[in-house]
C-alpha positions in Angstrom: 0.0 0.0 0.0 1.4 3.4 -1.0 1.0 6.5 1.2 -2.0 8.5 -0.2 -1.1 11.9 -1.6 -2.9 13.9 1.1 -1.7 12.0 4.2 -3.4 10.2 7.0 -6.4 11.0 9.2 -7.4 9.3 12.5 -11.0 8.6 13.2 -12.0 8.3 16.9 -15.3 6.5 17.4 -17.7 6.2 20.4 -21.3 5.1 20.7 -24.4 5.8 22.8 -27.1 3.2 23.2 -30.5 3.2 24.9 -33.2 0.8 23.5 -34.3 1.1 20.8 -31.7 3.7 19.6 -28.0 3.2 18.8 -25.7 6.1 17.8 -22.1 5.9 16.6 -20.2 9.1 16.2 -16.7 9.8 14.8 -14.3 12.7 15.1 -11.7 13.1 12.4 -8.2 14.3 13.4 -5.4 14.9 10.8 -2.3 12.9 11.6 0.1 13.3 8.6 0.1 16.0 5.9 2.3 16.9 3.0 4.3 20.1 3.1 6.3 21.7 0.3 9.5 19.9 1.1 8.5 16.6 2.8 5.8 15.3 5.2 4.7 16.8 8.5 3.0 15.1 11.6 0.2 17.5 12.6 -1.6 15.3 15.2 0.3 16.9 18.0 -1.0 20.4 17.0 -4.5 19.1 17.5 -3.6 17.5 20.8 -2.3 20.9 22.0 -5.6 22.5 20.9 -7.6 19.8 22.6 -5.6 20.3 25.8 -6.3 24.1 25.7 -10.0 23.4 25.1 -10.1 21.2 28.2 -8.2 23.6 30.3 -10.5 26.5 29.3 -13.5 24.4 30.2 -12.0 23.8 33.6 -11.3 27.5 34.2 -14.7 28.8 32.9 -16.9 26.2 34.6 -14.8 25.5 37.8 -14.4 21.8 37.1 -11.5 19.5 37.8 -9.1 19.3 34.9 -8.2 15.6 35.2 -11.8 14.3 35.3 -13.0 12.5 32.1 -15.7 14.3 30.2 -18.6 11.8 29.8 -22.0 12.9 28.5 -24.1 10.7 30.7 -22.1 11.6 33.9 -22.3 15.3 33.2 -26.0 15.5 32.6 -26.7 12.8 35.3 -24.8 15.0 37.8 -22.4 12.3 38.7 -18.6 12.3 39.1 -18.2 15.3 41.4 -16.9 17.4 38.5 -16.8 20.7 40.4 -13.4 21.9 41.8 -14.9 21.5 45.3 -15.6 17.8 44.7 -19.4 18.3 44.5 -21.8 17.3 41.8 -22.8 20.0 39.3 -26.3 21.5 39.4 -28.6 20.9 36.5 -27.9 24.4 35.2 -24.1 24.0 35.6 -24.2 20.6 33.8 -26.1 21.9 30.8 -23.9 25.0 30.6 -20.7 22.9 30.7 -22.0 20.4 28.0 -23.1 23.2 25.7 -19.9 25.1 26.0 -17.8 21.9 25.5 -19.5 21.4 22.1 -19.8 25.0 20.9 -16.1 25.6 21.6 -14.9 22.8 19.2 -14.1 25.5 16.7 -10.5 24.3 16.5 -11.5 21.0 15.0 -11.1 20.6 11.2 -14.1 21.5 9.1 -16.4 18.5 8.3 -14.8 16.4 11.0 -17.9 15.1 12.9 -20.5 12.7 11.7 -22.9 10.2 13.3 -25.0 7.3 12.3 -28.4 6.4 13.9 -29.8 2.9 14.1 -32.9 1.5 15.8 -33.8 -2.0 16.9 -35.3 -2.5 13.4 -32.4 -1.2 11.4 -30.6 -3.5 9.1 -27.8 -2.8 6.7 -26.0 -5.4 4.6 -27.1 -8.1 7.1 -26.0 -6.1 10.2 -28.5 -4.9 12.8 -28.7 -2.3 15.5 -25.4 -0.7 16.5 -23.5 -2.9 14.0 -25.7 -1.5 11.2 -24.9 2.0 12.4 -21.1 1.2 12.5 -21.3 -0.3 9.1 -22.9 2.8 7.8 -20.3 4.9 9.5 -17.5 2.9 7.9 -19.1 3.6 4.5 -19.0 7.4 5.2 -15.5 7.3 6.6 -14.3 5.5 3.5 -16.1 8.0 1.3 -14.5 10.9 3.2 -11.0 9.5 2.8 -11.5 8.6 -0.9 -8.3 7.8 -2.7 -6.5 10.9 -1.4 -6.0 9.9 2.3 -5.2 6.9 4.4 -7.0 6.3 7.7 -6.6 4.9 11.1 -9.4 3.9 13.5 -9.6 4.2 17.3 -12.5 2.7 19.3 -13.3 3.2 23.0 -12.1 0.2 25.0 -14.4 -2.7 25.7 -15.7 -3.4 22.2 -13.9 -6.3 20.6 -16.9 -7.0 18.4 -16.4 -3.6 16.7 -12.9 -4.7 15.7 -14.2 -7.8 14.0 -16.7 -5.7 12.1 -13.9 -3.3 11.1 -11.7 -6.2 9.9 -14.6 -7.3 7.7 -15.0 -3.8 6.3 -11.3 -3.7 5.3 -12.1 -6.5 2.9 -15.9 -6.3 2.2 -17.8 -3.1 2.5 -20.7 -3.0 0.0 -21.8 0.5 -0.6 -24.9 1.9 -2.3 -24.9 4.9 -4.7 -26.7 8.1 -3.8 -28.0 8.0 -7.4 -29.7 4.7 -6.8 -27.2 2.4 -8.5 -23.7 2.1 -10.0 -22.8 2.3 -13.7 -22.8 -1.5 -14.0 -26.4 -1.5 -12.9 -25.8 -3.0 -9.5 -27.2 -1.5 -6.4 -24.0 -1.9 -4.4 -20.3 -1.8 -5.0 -17.6 -3.2 -2.8 -15.6 -0.2 -1.5 -13.6 -1.6 1.4 -11.4 0.3 3.8 -8.4 -0.7 1.8 -6.7 2.7 2.4 -6.6 1.9 6.2 -3.1 0.3 6.6 -3.6 -1.4 10.0 -5.9 -3.1 12.4 -8.3 -1.1 14.6 -7.0 0.4 17.8 -8.5 0.5 21.3 -8.1 3.6 23.4 -9.2 4.3 26.9 -11.6 7.3 26.9 -10.1 8.4 30.2 -6.8 9.0 28.3 -8.1 10.5 25.1 -9.8 13.9 24.6 -10.8 12.9 21.1 -12.7 9.8 22.3 -14.3 12.0 25.0 -15.5 14.4 22.2 -16.9 11.5 20.3 -18.8 10.4 23.4 -20.2 13.9 24.0 -21.4 14.0 20.4 -23.0 10.6 20.3 -24.8 11.2 23.6 -26.1 14.5 22.4 -27.3 12.9 19.1 -29.3 10.3 21.0 -31.0 12.9 23.2 -31.9 14.9 20.1 -33.4 11.9 18.4 -35.2 10.7 21.5 -36.9 14.2 21.6 -37.8 13.9 17.9 -39.4 10.5 18.6 -41.3 11.8 21.7 -39.2 9.6 24.0 -37.4 12.2 26.0 -38.8 12.9 29.4 -40.5 16.3 30.1 -37.8 17.1 32.7 -35.0 16.7 30.2 -36.8 18.7 27.6 -37.3 21.5 30.1 -33.6 21.4 30.8 -33.0 21.6 27.0 -30.9 18.5 26.8 -32.3 17.9 23.3 -30.8 21.1 22.0 -27.2 20.3 23.0 -26.2 18.7 19.7 -27.2 21.9 17.9 -24.5 23.8 19.8 -21.9 22.1 17.6 -20.3 24.6 15.1 -22.1 23.8 11.9 -18.9 24.0 9.8 -17.5 21.1 11.8 -20.3 18.7 10.7 -19.8 16.6 7.7 -23.2 17.6 6.1 -22.4 15.6 3.0 -22.7 12.4 4.9 -26.4 12.1 4.1 -29.1 13.8 2.0 -31.8 12.5 4.4 -31.0 15.0 7.2 -29.3 18.3 7.4 -27.3 17.8 10.6 -24.7 15.1 9.7 -26.8 12.4 11.4 -27.1 9.4 9.1 -30.2 7.2 9.5 -29.7 3.5 8.9 
């Protein structure tokens, strides 16, 4: 495999599930880029930006810097996030979550996308969360195209996701947005052949990028639950369903689907 002309991207993936919904979200971070004279590793620049983002959140919301940001724990008022080792109030939790998303202006444009599956979803023989992940692999592959290589990181504890990823490196049938391919077939095998290695596992506690994917996926699920009339009145009153919309629109890969206008891909 040759190095693609535009370098390498890393895709950090996390999920949020609550029956009957499953959400998988990814955050794309540039890793290697060409420069006029050679190649340049740029991942460390984004790590520095992520670290500043996290420090700024600590200063502005009086939360402990070392504590992992986890969507469920923030809105559930767990984890004693405050500097004084107390749980956040409902108002503080929503303000922190919203600010965590709307200050992601340092991410590359079109770097966030999500897939949504239900208990009835099925894609190429895969159901539920696996249908959602399969759909996400298709969009990731399309985003890389022939110009970039890619690397995947999953949150720890999901060996089954790695098996699905390995399958997608060989067999990833993909439909055309025009209804079919030139040969008349409805699908075409477009595997993750530009991904040069096996999937990786990363502890979310040690990765800001996995934490961002978690915040996104949980916010997606709350938004969809509200659309389906499944979000409690208390959560609606606290505007949990509006958190996803705090994301800077330029950071969403809106080309991921024509069915919605928010980079959430139904499967």
